[in-house]
N, C-alpha and C positions, 0 to 999 in steps of 0.2 A: 297181962303183961303188955307193955307198949312196944312199938317197933324199936324205940331207943334202947329198950332193955334186951333186945335180942341181937342187935348189931354191936360189934366191938369196934373200938376206935383203933384199928390196926391197918397197916398197909397190907396189900395182898401177900407180900413176902412174909410178913409177921404172922398173918393168918395161917399160911401154909405151915410155918414152923410150929405155931401153937397147936394146930390140928394134929400134926405128927406126934407131938409130945403127949397129946390127950387121946390119941388113938381114934381120931375122928377125921372126917373130911372137912375141907374148907368150902364154904359156900360164898362165892363172890357174886354179888348182885350189882349189875350194871344198869343204871337208869339215866334218863334224860329228863331234867326237871320240866321241860316244856311239853312233853308228849303225854297225851291222855292215858294211854295204856300204862305208862310208868306211874302216873298219878294214881291209877287204880290199884296198883300193887301197894303203893304207899298208904293210900286211904282205906283200903278194904282188906287186902290179902294179909299184909304183915301185922295188922292189928287184930286179926281174927285170933281168939284165944287158942284154938287148937293148932293153928299154924305157928303161932309164936312159941307155944310150948314145945312143939316138935323141933323147931329150929334150935331153941335153947338147949334141948336135951341131946341133940344128935350131931350138930355141926358147929364149927367156928365160923360165924357169919360176919361178913363185912359188906358195907354198902358203898358203892362208888357212883356218885352222881356227877354227870357231866365230865367224866374222866376218860377222854377219848384215847389218850396215850396208853393207859392201862388196859382199856378195852381191846385195842389193837394187839397188845402184848399177849393177851389170852385168846386171840383169834375171834373176837366178838365183832360181828359185822352189822348187827342190828340190836336195838334195845326195845323193850326190856330183855335182859338176858340173865339167866341164872347159870352159873358155872360151878360145878362140883369138882374139886381138885384135891389131889393128895401130894 
């Protein structure tokens, strides 16, 4: 499963709503396209089959790249950041 297959094209609000309806948590992933640690998540972590399978089965995941306004809204002060929310 590719990272595109695990992340939904939703806003954080839509992810929270979908997660509630599905009885799951929302996973909001905040990344900065210029930072090496963020690139590692993209290039290694999220393409790992066991990670991708777990995410697809347990959470409603959305990826926010270079979205500082949304990061501040969820009290994220540094990236990469994984926020689990309900």
